[in-house]
N, C-alpha and C positions, 0 to 999 in steps of 0.2 A: 429678059429674054433670055431663056434658058442654051444651055451651053453645046455647041456643038462636038466638040472637040470632047468633052465629059462623055454625051450621050456613044461615040463612037470608042472611046477607050472601055465604055463598059459596053456597046456588043462583041468589041473583041474580047475580052474578058470573060465572056460568056464560053465563047466557043476554046477559047487557050484554057480555061475554071475547066470544061471536060475532060480533055487534052490529059489534063496536069490529072485530077484526080485517077484515070483511069490507066496511065502510066505509071503511075504513083501507087496506085493497087496492082498490076504487076510485076511491081521493083518488088515489094515487100512480099508479094506470094514467092518471086525467084528465091528474096534473100532467106523466107522461109527453108527453102526444099532445098538446097546449093549447100547456103553457108549455117553454122551451129546457131543459129536464132535463139537467145530464150524464149521463152514461149509469154511470161510477165512482158515481156516487152515487146513481143508480137503483137498480143493484144490492148498492148498501149498503141502502139503506133496505127493500128486499125481503128481505133476509139478515136482517139486524133484525126486522124484523115477523116471519119465521117465526119467529125462535132469539123472540121473544118470546109465538109462540103455542105454543111448545113449553112455554115455561117459565110460560107461565098455566093449561097443561093438566096441569102440575107441581102446582102450587100450588092447586089446585082439590080433586084428588082427594087429595095427601097433606091438608091441611087439614079434609077431612072426613074422612077416615079416620079423621085423629089424635085429632078432636073427637067422635065417636061410638066412639071404643073406649080414648077419655080416655088418649091417648096423648102424652107429651112431646116424646118424638121426632121423632114424624110433626107437632105443628103447630108446633114449632118449626122442622123444616126449610121448612114451607109459608112460617115468617115470612122465612126468610130468601131466600125465592124472590121473597116479596112486595119485597123491597130489589132483587133484581135486578131483579125487572117494572117497579121505581115508578122507576129510573134508565131502563130504556129508552122509557118512556114519558115521559119528560121530558125523552131526547134527540129524540122524534117534537113534542113541545111547544114545544122552543129549540132545536134545533141541527142542523133539518134545510135541505136545502135552500131548499124556498116554504114557508111555513107555512102558510095560509089558515083561513078563521074558521072553517069545519067539524071542520079539528083542535082548532083550540084548544078547539072545547064539549067533542067529543068525550073530548078526553083530561083535561080538567079534571073530568067526570063519573067519568071512569076513578081519577083522582087521589080524590078524595072516595070513592068507594068501595073503595080501597087504604088508607084512613089509616082508614074505619070496619072494616076489614077488618083492621086492626094493632090497634086498640085492643081488640076485640072478643078476638080471637088473643092477647093477650097476657093478658087479665086469664083466658083460660080455659087459658091454661099457667100462669098464678100459680097456679090453683084444682088444677090436675090434680097438679100439685109438691108439695102440704102432706102 
């Protein structure tokens, strides 16, 4: 039986990811205009943000598909991609050139969503492998 909690978290995560991507893009543009943001770091941050958006689309799609089909492969792949997006979120939280309070808030919420989705995903994966 598929996990309702995981499905709800992935559904909510899809909307929050869109908000996260757009707000992070606006924050990076703001920082590049107001602060002395090095050009090579600006390109790096933008590339990592777009990579994170692509990973997030895969994570949500594979998670929803795996949960609804009760497929260990897709849920496992979604959990693997969650690890990659988690590392990118930590980069934006700690290691980018300038970290603003808005960055901290939106990344903290995103990390909480990843944690809850990871726990629900591992629970669903354990049920599917029985």
